C-alpha positions in Angstrom: 97.8 129.4 101.0 100.3 128.3 103.6 103.9 129.5 103.4 105.2 125.9 102.9 102.9 125.5 99.9 104.1 128.7 98.4 107.7 127.7 98.8 107.0 124.3 97.3 105.3 125.8 94.2 108.2 128.3 93.8 110.7 125.5 94.0 108.8 123.5 91.4 108.6 126.5 89.1 112.3 127.3 89.6 113.3 123.9 88.3 110.8 123.9 85.5 112.2 127.2 84.3 115.7 126.0 84.6 114.8 122.8 82.7 113.2 124.8 79.9 116.2 127.0 79.6 118.5 124.0 79.3 116.3 122.0 76.9 114.8 124.8 74.8 117.4 127.6 75.1 118.5 130.1 74.2 115.0 131.3 75.1 113.4 134.6 76.1 111.5 135.3 79.3 108.3 135.8 77.3 108.8 132.5 75.5 109.4 130.7 78.9 106.1 132.1 80.3 104.2 130.9 77.2 105.9 127.5 77.1 105.3 126.8 80.8 102.0 128.6 81.3 103.4 130.8 84.0 102.9 134.5 84.6 105.6 136.9 83.3 106.1 138.2 86.8 106.8 134.7 88.1 109.2 134.0 85.3 111.0 137.3 85.7 111.5 136.8 89.4 112.9 133.3 89.1 115.1 134.2 86.1 116.6 136.9 88.1 117.4 134.4 90.9 119.0 132.1 88.3 121.1 135.0 86.9 122.2 135.9 90.5 123.1 132.2 91.1 125.4 132.2 88.1 123.6 129.2 86.6 121.9 131.2 83.8 123.3 134.0 81.6 121.9 136.4 79.0 123.3 135.6 75.6 122.0 138.3 73.2 118.7 139.1 71.8 116.2 137.5 69.3 114.8 139.3 66.2 111.6 141.3 66.8 109.2 142.9 64.2 108.5 145.8 66.5 109.4 147.0 70.0 112.3 145.9 72.1 114.2 142.7 71.1 113.7 139.9 73.7 116.8 139.0 75.6 117.7 135.3 75.3 118.7 133.1 78.2 121.0 130.1 78.3 122.5 127.9 80.9 125.9 129.1 82.0 127.6 125.9 81.1 131.1 126.9 82.2 129.8 127.6 85.8 130.7 124.1 86.8 132.0 120.7 85.8 131.2 117.0 86.1 133.5 114.1 86.2 132.9 110.5 85.2 135.1 107.5 85.6 134.8 104.1 83.7 136.6 101.5 85.9 137.5 98.6 83.6 139.4 95.5 84.4 142.6 96.8 82.7 142.4 100.5 83.5 140.3 103.6 84.1 139.1 106.4 81.8 138.2 109.8 83.2 136.0 112.3 81.5 135.3 115.9 82.4 132.5 118.0 80.9 130.7 121.3 81.5 127.1 121.7 82.7 125.7 121.0 79.3 127.8 117.8 78.9 130.1 119.5 76.3 133.7 120.4 76.2 134.5 116.8 77.1 138.1 115.9 78.0 139.3 112.3 78.2 142.3 110.6 79.7 143.1 106.9 80.1 145.2 105.3 82.8 146.3 101.6 83.0 145.7 99.7 86.2 147.5 96.6 87.2 145.8 95.8 90.5 142.7 96.7 92.4 144.2 96.4 95.9 144.3 99.1 98.5 146.8 101.1 96.4 144.0 101.6 93.8 142.1 104.0 96.0 145.2 106.3 96.5 145.8 106.1 92.7 142.3 107.0 91.8 142.1 109.8 94.3 145.3 111.3 92.9 144.0 111.0 89.3 140.7 112.8 90.3 142.6 115.6 92.1 144.9 116.1 89.2 141.9 116.2 86.8 140.1 118.7 89.0 143.1 121.0 89.2 143.5 121.0 85.4 139.9 122.4 84.9 139.3 126.1 84.3 138.2 128.2 87.2 134.4 128.3 87.7 131.8 129.4 90.2 130.8 125.9 91.3 133.9 124.0 90.4 133.4 120.2 90.2 129.8 119.5 91.1 130.1 115.7 91.4 131.7 112.5 90.3 130.2 109.3 88.9 131.9 105.9 88.9 130.9 103.3 86.3 131.7 99.8 87.5 131.5 96.5 85.6 129.4 94.6 88.1 126.3 94.9 90.3 125.8 98.0 92.5 123.2 98.9 95.0 122.9 101.9 97.4 126.1 103.5 96.0 128.0 100.3 96.9 129.6 97.6 94.9 127.9 94.2 95.4 129.3 91.8 92.9 132.0 92.1 90.2 133.1 88.9 88.4 136.4 90.0 86.9 137.9 92.4 89.5 137.7 93.1 93.2 136.8 96.7 94.1 136.3 98.2 97.6 132.5 98.1 98.2 132.8 101.5 99.9 134.8 103.2 97.2 132.2 105.9 96.5 131.8 106.7 100.2 135.6 107.0 100.8 136.1 109.2 97.7 133.2 111.4 98.9 134.8 111.9 102.3 138.2 112.5 100.8 137.1 115.1 98.2 134.0 116.5 100.0 132.0 116.1 96.8 129.0 114.0 95.8 130.2 110.6 94.4 127.8 108.2 92.6 128.5 104.6 91.8 126.5 102.9 89.0 126.6 99.7 87.0 128.2 100.4 83.6 125.3 99.1 81.5 122.9 101.4 83.5 125.1 104.4 82.7 125.3 103.4 79.1 121.5 103.4 78.6 121.3 106.8 80.4 124.0 108.1 78.1 122.4 106.9 75.0 119.0 108.3 76.0 120.4 111.7 77.0 122.8 112.2 74.1 121.6 110.0 71.3 118.2 108.3 71.1 114.7 109.8 71.7 113.0 106.7 73.2 111.6 106.6 76.7 111.4 102.7 76.7 114.7 101.4 75.6 117.4 98.9 76.4 121.2 99.1 76.1 123.1 95.8 75.9 126.8 96.5 76.8 129.2 93.7 75.7 132.8 94.1 76.9 134.6 91.9 79.5 131.1 90.9 80.5 127.5 91.4 79.3 125.2 93.9 81.0 121.8 95.4 80.2 120.5 98.8 81.1 116.7 99.1 81.2 114.7 102.3 80.8 111.0 102.1 81.4 109.0 105.3 80.8 112.3 107.2 81.1 113.1 105.7 84.5 116.0 103.4 85.1 114.9 99.9 86.3 117.4 98.1 88.5 115.1 95.7 90.4 114.6 95.1 94.1 118.3 94.4 94.8 120.1 96.0 91.9 120.4 92.8 89.9 118.0 93.6 87.1 119.6 93.7 83.7 122.2 91.0 84.4 121.5 89.6 80.9 125.0 88.0 80.8 124.1 85.7 83.6 120.9 84.3 82.0 121.5 80.7 81.0 121.5 79.8 77.3 123.3 76.4 77.5 122.2 74.1 80.4 125.3 72.5 81.9 127.4 74.7 79.6 130.6 76.7 80.3 131.3 77.6 83.9 130.7 81.2 84.9 132.2 83.2 87.8 128.7 83.8 89.1 128.5 80.1 90.0 126.2 79.0 87.2 126.9 77.0 84.0 126.1 78.1 80.5 125.6 81.9 81.0 125.3 84.0 77.9 128.4 86.0 79.0 130.5 82.9 78.4 129.5 82.9 74.7 129.3 86.5 73.5 131.5 88.6 75.7 134.7 89.9 74.2 136.6 87.7 76.6 134.7 84.6 75.5 135.0 85.4 71.8 138.7 86.0 72.0 139.2 82.8 74.0 137.3 80.8 71.4 139.4 82.2 68.5 142.6 81.8 70.4 141.9 78.2 71.1 141.2 77.6 67.4 144.3 79.5 66.3 146.6 78.0 68.9 147.9 81.4 70.0 146.5 84.4 71.9 144.4 86.6 69.7 143.8 90.3 70.4 140.6 92.2 69.7 142.1 94.1 66.9 143.2 90.8 65.3 139.8 89.4 65.7 138.3 92.3 63.8 141.0 92.1 61.1 140.5 88.3 60.6 136.7 88.8 60.4 137.1 91.4 57.7 139.5 89.1 55.9 136.9 86.3 56.0 139.2 84.0 58.0 137.2 80.7 58.6 137.9 80.6 62.3 137.0 84.3 62.7 133.8 83.7 60.7 132.9 80.8 63.1 133.3 83.1 66.0 131.2 85.7 64.1 128.4 83.2 63.7 128.7 82.1 67.3 128.1 85.7 68.4 125.0 85.9 66.1 123.6 82.7 67.4 123.8 83.4 71.1 123.0 87.1 70.7 119.8 86.2 68.9 118.8 83.9 71.8 119.5 86.7 74.3 117.6 89.3 72.2 114.7 87.0 71.7 114.4 86.6 75.5 114.6 90.4 76.0 112.1 91.1 73.4 109.5 88.7 74.8 110.1 89.8 78.4 110.3 93.6 78.0 109.1 94.5 74.5 111.1 97.8 74.3 110.9 100.5 71.6 114.6 100.2 70.9 117.5 98.0 71.7 121.0 99.5 71.5 124.0 97.1 71.3 127.3 98.5 72.4 130.0 96.0 71.4 133.1 95.9 69.3 131.3 93.7 66.8 128.5 96.1 66.3 130.9 99.0 66.2 133.1 97.6 63.5 130.3 95.6 61.7 127.2 97.7 62.1 125.3 95.5 59.7 125.2 92.9 62.5 122.5 94.9 64.2 120.3 94.9 61.0 120.9 91.2 60.6 119.7 90.5 64.1 116.8 92.8 63.7 115.7 91.1 60.5 116.0 87.7 62.0 113.9 88.5 65.1 111.3 90.4 63.1 110.9 87.4 60.8 110.4 85.1 63.9 108.2 87.4 65.9 106.1 89.1 63.2 106.3 92.4 65.0 108.6 95.4 64.5 111.8 95.7 66.6 114.5 98.3 66.3 118.0 97.2 67.0 120.8 99.7 66.6 124.6 99.9 67.2 125.6 102.4 69.9 126.1 105.9 68.7 128.3 106.7 71.7 130.4 103.5 71.7 133.3 103.8 74.2 132.0 107.1 75.7 128.5 105.8 76.5 129.4 104.9 80.1 131.2 108.1 80.7 128.5 110.3 79.2 125.9 108.4 81.2 128.0 109.3 84.3 128.1 112.9 83.3 124.3 112.9 82.9 123.9 111.4 86.4 126.0 114.1 88.0 124.4 117.0 86.1 120.9 115.8 86.8 121.6 115.5 90.5 123.2 119.0 90.6 120.7 120.8 88.5 117.7 118.9 89.9 115.7 118.8 86.7 113.4 116.0 85.8 113.9 115.7 82.1 117.4 116.7 81.2 118.3 116.7 77.4 121.9 117.5 76.8 122.0 117.2 73.0 119.4 116.9 70.1 118.2 113.3 70.1 118.5 111.1 67.1 115.3 110.7 65.2 114.1 107.6 63.3 115.2 109.3 60.0 118.7 109.5 61.3 118.7 105.8 62.2 
């Protein structure tokens, strides 16, 4: 066997063992060998390398009926940290987490303008966040930016409701000397829900905030299309010659079910500007105008979901919106309606992660890139019994 082949096999085994320690740990060397079908010598050699690198540590021993108790191994989660940033139209939220996606810290900052000063502001926020983290061997291993628009090749392509520097990720990378990843917020949401909540390899996350986006997982791989525009559910047309949309079309779904559209509809009916909190309160109080908006959401959401179901046929659709957060029965209502029409089972659930889905998806991206493991599971997934 050639040297290159030996090195490749060792590299594959290295990451398989690290992945098993993360996903199955705490776990012993013997259990690793049995789980992966590797020799004990191979496992012992690679485990020692992981211990020397500081990525893995020994965390006690397991019970044994006879002989020496096996020593358990676990990822050294405080060896480094990941940062994620959700860049919304009104501000940013920054999350830090350890190498297992735990110990999360959140902080929000209002933003008034996305001009050149925004870069300096964001850079300062990130530096302050990094300085506040505990000392660790690897420090901050990467940063992920979640943007409310279309991205491709780590660059911003299109954002309907704010203007961001297309090269924001590259500029931050150069300034901080760290890996920086830029993703569409809906794509991060589906990655977050998959890694931290739902155990479904074929699933969709529909994110409804200022706009409407859709993250698509097919066989556990993110699908973004040829040019990054896959999942722009909000810009599918549901009303020919309908309301104008910033994308240039008329009658886009986003103009009927986004938070922005629903608040505008209710404000026009009330004759004054209505906040999201007031919309929720009025809906709970059975206000006629709020109930109209409620039905409007159900009507157009059903159209959008019907199109998604017939096009992609996923195992699960997760809806992340204020409506499904405060009124979780909406998901069941939509599910029942579509099941009756289609005659085949469909699971629709409200988001388990809600406002943190984008950020946890960003943490997942950074950790997967740093650890270089194929199937990273950061938390026990929700089973169907939990749903």
